[in-house]
C-alpha positions as CSV (number, residue, x, y, z in Angstrom):
1,M,-19.3,15.2,20.4
2,K,-22.4,15.2,18.3
3,R,-24.8,13.9,17.8
4,F,-28.1,12.5,18.5
5,L,-31.2,14.8,18.3
6,A,-34.4,13.8,20.1
7,V,-38.0,14.9,20.0
8,L,-40.6,14.5,22.7
9,A,-43.7,12.5,21.9
10,L,-46.8,11.3,23.9
11,V,-47.4,7.5,23.6
12,S,-50.3,6.0,25.5
13,G,-50.4,8.9,27.8
14,G,-46.6,8.5,28.7
15,L,-43.8,10.9,27.9
16,V,-41.0,9.2,25.9
17,C,-38.0,10.3,23.8
18,A,-38.0,9.3,20.2
19,P,-35.1,9.8,17.7
20,A,-35.4,12.5,15.1
21,P,-35.4,11.3,11.5
22,V,-32.0,11.0,10.1
23,A,-31.6,13.5,7.2
24,A,-30.5,12.2,3.8
25,L,-26.9,12.7,3.1
26,S,-25.7,15.3,0.6
27,Y,-22.5,14.0,-0.8
28,P,-19.7,16.4,-1.6
29,A,-18.5,17.1,-5.1
30,P,-15.0,15.8,-5.9
31,F,-12.2,18.1,-4.5
32,S,-14.7,20.4,-2.9
33,Y,-13.4,21.4,0.5
34,F,-15.5,20.4,3.5
35,P,-17.0,23.4,5.4
36,V,-17.0,23.9,9.2
37,C,-19.9,22.1,10.8
38,S,-22.7,24.6,11.5
39,T,-25.5,22.3,12.7
40,A,-25.6,19.2,15.0
41,D,-26.6,16.9,12.2
42,Q,-24.4,18.2,9.4
43,E,-22.1,15.7,7.7
44,F,-19.0,15.9,5.5
45,C,-17.8,18.9,7.6
46,I,-15.0,19.9,10.0
47,E,-16.1,19.7,13.7
48,K,-12.9,20.8,15.3
49,F,-9.4,22.0,14.2
50,E,-6.8,22.6,16.9
51,F,-3.0,23.4,16.8
52,T,-0.7,23.3,19.7
53,P,2.8,24.8,19.0
54,T,5.9,23.4,20.5
55,S,5.9,26.3,22.9
56,G,2.7,28.1,23.6
57,P,-1.0,27.4,24.3
58,K,-3.4,25.4,22.3
59,Q,-5.1,27.3,19.4
60,D,-8.6,26.6,18.3
61,L,-8.6,27.3,14.5
62,T,-12.0,25.7,13.8
63,S,-13.7,28.8,12.6
64,G,-11.4,29.2,9.6
65,A,-10.8,25.5,8.9
66,G,-12.9,25.3,5.8
67,T,-11.5,28.5,4.1
68,V,-8.3,28.6,2.1
69,D,-6.2,31.4,3.7
70,S,-2.5,31.3,2.9
71,S,-1.7,33.7,5.8
72,R,-2.6,31.1,8.4
73,I,-2.7,27.4,8.9
74,Y,-5.8,25.9,7.1
75,L,-7.3,22.6,6.1
76,E,-7.9,21.1,2.7
77,T,-10.5,18.3,3.4
78,F,-12.0,16.6,0.3
79,I,-12.9,13.4,-1.5
80,S,-10.9,13.0,-4.6
81,Q,-13.5,11.2,-6.9
82,P,-17.3,10.9,-7.0
83,Y,-18.6,9.2,-3.9
84,S,-22.3,8.2,-3.4
85,G,-22.2,6.0,-0.3
86,P,-21.5,2.3,0.4
87,S,-24.2,1.2,-2.1
88,G,-22.3,2.9,-4.9
89,S,-19.7,1.4,-7.1
90,A,-16.2,0.9,-5.7
91,G,-13.2,1.5,-7.8
92,Q,-9.9,-0.3,-8.4
93,G,-9.0,-2.8,-5.8
94,G,-12.5,-2.8,-4.3
95,L,-11.9,0.6,-2.6
96,F,-14.0,3.7,-2.6
97,P,-12.4,7.1,-3.4
98,A,-9.9,8.4,-0.8
99,L,-11.0,11.0,1.7
100,S,-8.0,13.3,2.4
101,V,-7.1,16.0,5.0
102,N,-4.1,18.2,4.3
103,Y,-2.7,20.8,6.6
104,Q,-1.4,23.9,4.7
105,Y,0.6,27.0,5.6
106,I,2.2,29.1,2.8
107,P,2.4,32.7,4.0
108,G,4.0,35.3,1.6
109,T,4.6,32.7,-1.1
110,S,5.1,34.2,-4.5
111,W,6.5,31.2,-6.5
112,S,4.4,29.0,-8.7
113,T,5.1,25.3,-9.1
114,P,7.8,25.6,-11.8
115,T,9.8,28.0,-9.6
116,R,9.3,26.2,-6.4
117,P,12.6,25.7,-4.5
118,P,13.8,22.1,-4.0
119,T,13.0,22.3,-0.2
120,V,10.4,24.4,1.6
121,D,9.6,24.7,5.3
122,G,6.0,23.6,5.3
123,I,3.7,24.0,8.3
124,P,4.8,25.2,11.8
125,E,6.2,22.6,14.3
126,G,3.6,21.4,16.8
127,T,0.7,19.1,17.3
128,Y,-2.4,19.1,15.0
129,R,-5.8,17.7,15.8
130,S,-8.7,17.5,13.4
131,V,-12.2,16.1,14.1
132,V,-14.1,15.5,10.9
133,R,-17.6,14.2,10.3
134,I,-17.5,11.8,7.3
135,G,-21.1,10.6,7.0
136,D,-21.4,7.0,5.8
137,Y,-17.8,6.9,4.7
138,D,-16.5,4.0,6.9
139,P,-12.7,4.2,6.9
140,S,-10.9,0.8,6.7
141,L,-7.4,2.2,6.7
142,L,-5.8,5.6,7.5
143,F,-2.6,6.6,5.7
144,L,-0.8,9.3,7.6
145,T,2.2,11.3,6.3
146,G,3.3,12.6,9.7
147,K,4.0,11.3,13.1
148,Y,1.1,9.5,14.8
149,D,-0.3,10.8,18.1
150,G,-3.9,9.5,18.1
151,Y,-6.7,8.2,15.9
152,S,-10.2,7.1,16.7
153,V,-13.3,6.3,14.6
154,T,-16.7,6.8,16.3
155,K,-20.0,5.6,14.9
156,G,-22.8,7.8,16.1
157,A,-26.4,6.7,16.9
158,D,-27.4,8.0,13.5
159,G,-25.0,5.4,11.9
160,Y,-22.6,8.1,10.6
161,F,-18.9,8.3,11.4
162,T,-16.6,10.8,12.9
163,V,-12.8,10.6,12.9
164,D,-10.4,12.2,15.4
165,V,-6.8,12.4,14.3
166,T,-3.9,13.9,16.2
167,S,-0.4,14.0,14.6
168,R,2.8,16.0,14.2
169,P,4.7,17.0,11.0
170,T,7.7,15.1,9.7
171,A,10.5,15.8,7.2
172,T,9.6,14.4,3.8
173,A,11.8,14.2,0.7
174,S,9.6,13.1,-2.2
175,A,9.7,12.0,-5.8
176,V,6.3,13.1,-7.2
177,V,4.5,14.2,-10.3
178,L,5.2,17.9,-10.8
179,D,3.4,20.0,-13.6
180,G,2.2,16.7,-15.1
181,S,5.7,15.3,-15.5
182,R,6.3,11.8,-14.2
183,A,10.0,11.8,-15.2
184,T,11.4,11.8,-11.6
185,L,8.8,9.2,-10.4
186,D,9.4,7.0,-13.4
187,A,13.2,7.2,-13.0
188,C,12.8,6.0,-9.3
189,E,10.5,3.2,-10.3
190,A,12.9,2.0,-13.1
191,G,15.8,1.9,-10.6
192,N,13.8,0.3,-7.7
193,W,14.0,3.6,-5.8
194,V,17.8,3.4,-5.5
195,T,19.5,4.0,-8.9
196,N,18.9,7.5,-10.4
197,C,16.4,8.2,-7.7
198,E,16.5,11.7,-6.1
199,S,13.8,13.9,-4.6
200,N,12.3,16.6,-6.7
201,M,10.2,18.1,-3.9
202,A,11.0,18.2,-0.2
203,T,9.3,19.7,2.8
204,R,10.9,20.0,6.3
205,R,7.5,19.8,8.0
206,T,4.7,17.8,6.3
207,N,1.4,16.5,7.7
208,F,-1.6,15.1,6.0
209,F,-3.7,11.9,5.9
210,S,-6.0,9.9,3.6
211,M,-8.6,7.4,4.5
212,M,-9.6,4.4,2.3
213,M,-12.9,2.5,2.6
214,S,-13.3,-1.1,1.5
215,A,-16.3,-2.2,-0.5
216,D,-16.4,-5.3,1.8
217,S,-18.6,-4.5,4.8
218,T,-17.2,-7.4,6.9
219,Q,-13.6,-6.2,6.2
220,R,-14.6,-2.6,7.2
221,D,-15.9,-3.9,10.6
222,L,-12.6,-5.8,11.2
223,L,-10.2,-3.1,10.1
224,R,-11.9,0.1,11.4
225,G,-9.2,2.0,13.3
226,T,-6.3,0.5,11.4
227,W,-3.6,3.1,10.5
228,V,-0.2,3.5,8.7
229,S,2.2,6.3,9.5
230,T,5.0,7.0,7.0
231,N,6.8,9.7,5.1
232,A,6.9,7.7,1.9
233,S,6.4,9.4,-1.5
234,V,4.2,6.6,-2.8
235,F,2.2,4.3,-0.6
236,S,-0.1,1.5,-1.8
237,L,-2.5,-0.9,-0.3
238,G,-0.8,-4.0,-1.8
239,K,-3.1,-6.5,0.0
240,I,-4.7,-7.1,3.4
241,D,-5.4,-10.8,3.6
242,L,-6.8,-11.7,6.9
243,V,-7.2,-15.4,5.9
244,S,-3.5,-16.0,5.4
245,G,-2.5,-13.4,8.0
246,V,-0.7,-10.9,5.8
247,F,-0.6,-7.0,5.8
248,D,1.3,-6.0,2.7
249,V,1.7,-2.2,2.2
250,T,4.0,-0.6,-0.4
251,A,5.9,2.4,0.9
252,K,8.5,4.0,-1.4
253,G,10.6,7.1,-1.3
254,P,13.7,8.6,-3.0
255,H,17.2,7.5,-2.0
256,Y,18.7,11.0,-1.7
257,V,17.5,14.3,-0.4
258,P,18.1,17.7,-2.1
259,T,21.3,19.4,-1.1
260,D,19.4,22.2,0.7
261,F,17.3,19.8,2.8
262,G,19.1,21.0,6.0
263,I,17.9,18.3,8.4
264,P,20.7,17.3,10.8
265,G,21.8,13.8,11.5
266,L,21.1,12.1,8.2
267,T,23.0,9.1,7.0
268,Q,25.7,9.7,4.4
269,E,26.3,7.6,1.3
270,N,28.7,8.5,-1.5
271,G,28.9,12.1,-0.3
272,R,25.1,12.5,-0.3
273,E,22.5,12.4,2.5
274,L,20.0,9.6,2.4
275,A,16.3,10.4,2.7
276,P,15.0,9.8,6.3
277,A,12.4,7.1,6.4
278,F,9.9,5.6,8.9
279,F,7.0,3.2,8.7
280,E,4.6,2.4,11.5
281,M,1.2,0.7,11.5
282,S,-1.5,-0.4,13.9
283,V,-3.6,-3.5,13.5
284,T,-6.9,-3.8,15.4
285,Y,-7.6,-6.7,17.7
286,S,-10.6,-7.7,15.6
287,A,-8.4,-8.1,12.5
288,I,-5.8,-10.0,14.5
289,A,-8.5,-12.4,15.9
290,K,-9.7,-13.1,12.4
291,M,-6.1,-13.9,11.3
292,L,-5.4,-16.1,14.3
293,S,-8.8,-18.0,13.7
294,Q,-7.4,-19.2,10.4
295,A,-4.1,-20.2,12.0
296,A,-5.9,-22.1,14.7
297,G,-8.6,-23.7,12.5
298,K,-11.3,-22.5,14.9
299,E,-12.8,-19.3,16.2
300,V,-10.5,-17.0,18.2
301,S,-12.1,-14.3,20.2
302,V,-10.7,-10.7,20.6
303,E,-9.9,-11.5,24.2
304,M,-8.0,-14.6,23.2
305,A,-6.1,-12.6,20.6
306,K,-5.1,-10.1,23.3
307,Q,-3.8,-13.0,25.4
308,A,-1.9,-14.4,22.4
309,L,-0.1,-11.1,22.0
310,A,1.5,-11.2,25.4
311,D,4.7,-11.8,23.3
312,P,3.9,-10.4,19.8
313,S,7.2,-11.6,18.4
314,K,5.9,-15.2,18.7
315,I,2.9,-14.3,16.5
316,F,4.2,-11.8,13.9
317,E,7.3,-11.2,11.8
318,G,8.1,-8.5,9.3
319,T,9.8,-8.3,5.9
320,I,11.0,-5.6,3.6
321,D,12.3,-5.6,0.1
322,E,15.9,-4.6,0.4
323,A,17.2,-2.9,-2.8
324,T,20.9,-3.0,-3.5
325,A,22.3,-1.6,-6.8
326,G,18.8,-1.7,-8.1
327,Q,18.2,-5.4,-7.3
328,V,15.5,-6.3,-4.8
329,T,15.4,-9.2,-2.4
330,E,13.0,-9.8,0.5
331,K,14.5,-10.0,3.9
332,L,13.4,-10.3,7.5
333,Q,13.1,-7.0,9.3
334,Q,13.5,-6.4,13.0
335,L,10.2,-5.0,14.4
336,T,9.4,-3.1,17.5
337,M,5.9,-4.1,18.6
338,T,3.7,-2.5,21.3
339,V,0.4,-3.8,22.5
340,G,-2.1,-1.0,23.2
341,D,-5.7,-0.5,24.0
342,S,-7.0,-0.6,20.5
343,G,-4.6,-3.1,18.8
344,L,-0.9,-3.9,18.0
345,R,1.4,-1.0,17.0
346,V,4.3,-2.1,14.8
347,N,7.4,0.0,14.0
348,F,9.4,-1.4,11.0
349,N,12.5,0.5,12.1
350,L,13.4,1.8,8.6
351,T,16.5,3.8,8.2
352,H,16.1,4.9,4.6
353,F,13.9,4.2,1.6
354,S,15.1,1.6,-0.9
355,A,11.8,0.1,-2.0
356,P,11.1,-1.3,1.5
357,N,7.5,-2.5,0.8
358,P,6.9,-3.5,4.5
359,T,4.9,-6.7,5.1
360,L,3.6,-7.9,8.4
361,K,2.9,-11.7,8.5
362,V,1.5,-14.2,11.0
363,K,4.2,-16.7,12.0
364,S,1.8,-19.7,11.4
365,T,3.8,-22.4,13.4
366,S,4.5,-20.2,16.4
367,A,1.0,-18.8,16.4
368,Q,-0.5,-22.3,16.3
369,Q,1.7,-23.4,19.3
370,T,0.6,-20.3,21.3
371,L,-3.0,-20.7,20.4
372,S,-3.0,-24.4,21.1
373,V,-2.2,-23.7,24.8
374,L,-4.8,-21.0,25.0
375,L,-7.5,-23.0,23.2
376,S,-6.7,-26.0,25.4
377,S,-7.1,-24.0,28.6
378,S,-10.4,-22.5,27.3
379,T,-12.0,-25.7,26.0
380,G,-10.9,-28.2,28.6
381,G,-8.1,-29.7,26.4
382,S,-10.0,-30.0,23.1
383,T,-8.4,-28.1,20.3
384,T,-10.6,-29.3,17.5
385,T,-14.1,-28.5,16.4
386,G,-15.0,-32.0,15.2
387,G,-14.5,-33.4,11.7
388,T,-11.5,-32.9,9.5
389,S,-10.5,-29.5,8.2
390,S,-10.4,-29.3,4.5
391,T,-7.8,-26.5,4.7
392,P,-4.4,-27.7,6.1
393,V,-3.4,-25.2,8.8
394,G,-0.4,-23.2,7.6
395,S,-1.2,-23.1,3.9
396,Y,-0.3,-19.8,2.4
397,V,-1.4,-17.8,-0.7
398,K,0.6,-15.0,-2.4
399,T,-0.2,-13.0,-5.5
400,T,2.5,-11.1,-7.5
401,I,1.8,-8.7,-10.4
402,S,4.2,-8.0,-13.2
403,G,2.9,-5.9,-16.0
404,I,-0.1,-7.7,-17.4
405,K,0.8,-11.0,-15.8
406,A,-0.4,-12.3,-12.4
407,T,1.2,-15.2,-10.5
408,V,-0.9,-16.8,-7.8
409,T,1.3,-19.0,-5.6
410,V,-0.5,-21.4,-3.3
411,T,1.8,-23.1,-0.8
412,L,0.2,-26.2,0.8
413,V,1.5,-28.0,3.9
414,T,-0.1,-31.2,2.5
415,A,-1.2,-32.1,-1.1
416,G,-4.7,-31.1,-1.9
417,T,-7.1,-29.7,-4.6
418,F,-7.7,-26.0,-4.9
419,S,-9.3,-23.6,-7.4
420,V,-8.3,-20.1,-8.6
421,Y,-11.0,-17.6,-9.6
422,R,-10.8,-14.1,-11.1
423,K,-13.2,-11.5,-9.9
424,V,-13.9,-8.3,-11.8
425,G,-16.6,-6.1,-10.2
426,K,-19.4,-8.5,-9.2
427,K,-18.4,-11.2,-11.8
428,T,-16.4,-14.2,-10.7
429,T,-14.8,-16.6,-13.2
430,L,-13.1,-20.0,-12.6
431,L,-9.6,-19.8,-14.0
432,K,-8.1,-23.2,-13.0
433,K,-8.7,-26.2,-10.8
434,V,-5.4,-27.6,-9.5
435,S,-4.4,-30.9,-7.9
436,G,-1.8,-29.3,-5.7
437,K,1.4,-30.9,-4.4
438,K,2.8,-30.2,-1.0
439,G,4.7,-27.0,-1.2
440,A,4.4,-24.1,-3.7
441,N,2.0,-24.4,-6.6
442,K,1.9,-21.5,-9.2
443,V,-1.0,-20.5,-11.4
444,I,0.0,-17.8,-14.0
445,T,-2.8,-15.8,-15.6
446,S,-3.4,-12.4,-17.2
447,Y,-3.9,-9.2,-15.1
448,L,-5.6,-5.9,-15.7
449,K,-6.4,-3.1,-13.3
450,G,-9.4,-4.0,-11.2
451,Y,-8.8,-7.7,-11.2
452,S,-8.9,-9.7,-7.9
453,F,-8.1,-13.4,-7.4
454,I,-9.9,-15.8,-5.1
455,V,-8.5,-19.2,-4.0
456,K,-10.8,-21.9,-2.7
457,D,-10.1,-25.4,-1.3
458,S,-11.7,-28.6,-2.5
459,K,-14.9,-28.0,-0.4
460,G,-15.4,-24.5,-1.7
461,K,-14.0,-22.8,1.4
462,T,-12.2,-19.5,0.5
463,L,-8.5,-19.6,1.4
464,A,-7.7,-16.1,0.2
465,V,-9.1,-13.1,-1.6
466,K,-6.3,-11.1,-3.1
467,T,-7.1,-7.5,-3.7
468,T,-4.7,-6.2,-6.4
469,A,-2.5,-3.2,-5.7
470,V,-3.9,0.3,-5.6
471,R,-1.3,3.1,-5.7
472,F,-1.8,6.5,-4.0
473,A,0.9,8.8,-5.3
474,R,1.2,12.5,-4.3
475,F,0.4,14.9,-7.1
476,Y,1.2,18.6,-7.0
């Protein structure tokens, strides 16, 4: 791994090592493919690209990684919109443009998009690993369309980041924009991804990933290494609210697959095969510690968060939006949770897509009980920090968007005063100060793209920052 160059210098007659000056970054133009790294300090380039087929030795494909060549497996690595570093302007939802890596293999293909068959094979079966230097792009979240094998983010001595992703392809039936037409995508949206929702493009072996970078540097530190793995057509960062302990990520896909899909073992419904679906995610210990700190009303360390996760089901629960006949209701979803070296891995055990919109939530009461024991043992029986908390433990904030209307619901465990603010860019405006009752209190206001909402208690302490939804649809 790169990447720290040193020069020798004489200081007061002694021989020491001093770091070489860090070169200024040259940012890539939108949709320009990253080249293969040619020097030790080059950024926005591909350091390694490996492929291991299901039968056969590992292949090092690094040398041709930055070149489009339809006769072999190649990489498309790019940033979709202008990016000029963390000091630049973030876009919708407080996120910088997505950085994407797409594995391609289309040998002998003569069809253009209008004549594309409903289902294509895609890339060869096997394991894909890519190591990419991404400069000062600090990924807060990785969205992977493929099966997860490994993911790491390393910050070099120069302050720049390198990501290492290993994954395997998955079968994906998609409803996407083709030739500029949104007809299929809009039909699925109108029917909540059940009624009149069929795939218009399917691939038996798909593998690509996108990284998103938050404009909030504190959030970047907490979330670095977080990933989502799914074969959804559309996935969105609905909200990540560490204060109220909620990860809410939209993942949608068509209900049925094309008749030529040819993947064995699919579920049947009304004589049709349902699209296969999966959704897994991993949450870092740093993020979990932050979430549990709010539940406990005092600082919870990473080590304490690990102890609390001895039984993850006591701390977290999951929900999905179940769509039946086009009507959507939220329901609890059985999770499979595994504690690993870097964080908590969560499998939502989806069987098909019907607007699932998976949400991972801290179970406030159970978490408080678990933390009470841990905090007592670590502080000699004291579970308070002195004084009275102005934020009742267990209060919860939820934001829902419908067209140009936003509903901010603040659920209080005891009556109290709170204020709702709207944030657009760097400007924050007070919308309403509320003498809240115990239970749910709703504030309804207008919504436009780029709006975020902040809720503060009577002493000005932030209860929640709601980043409004950002959609990442696949365009071909």
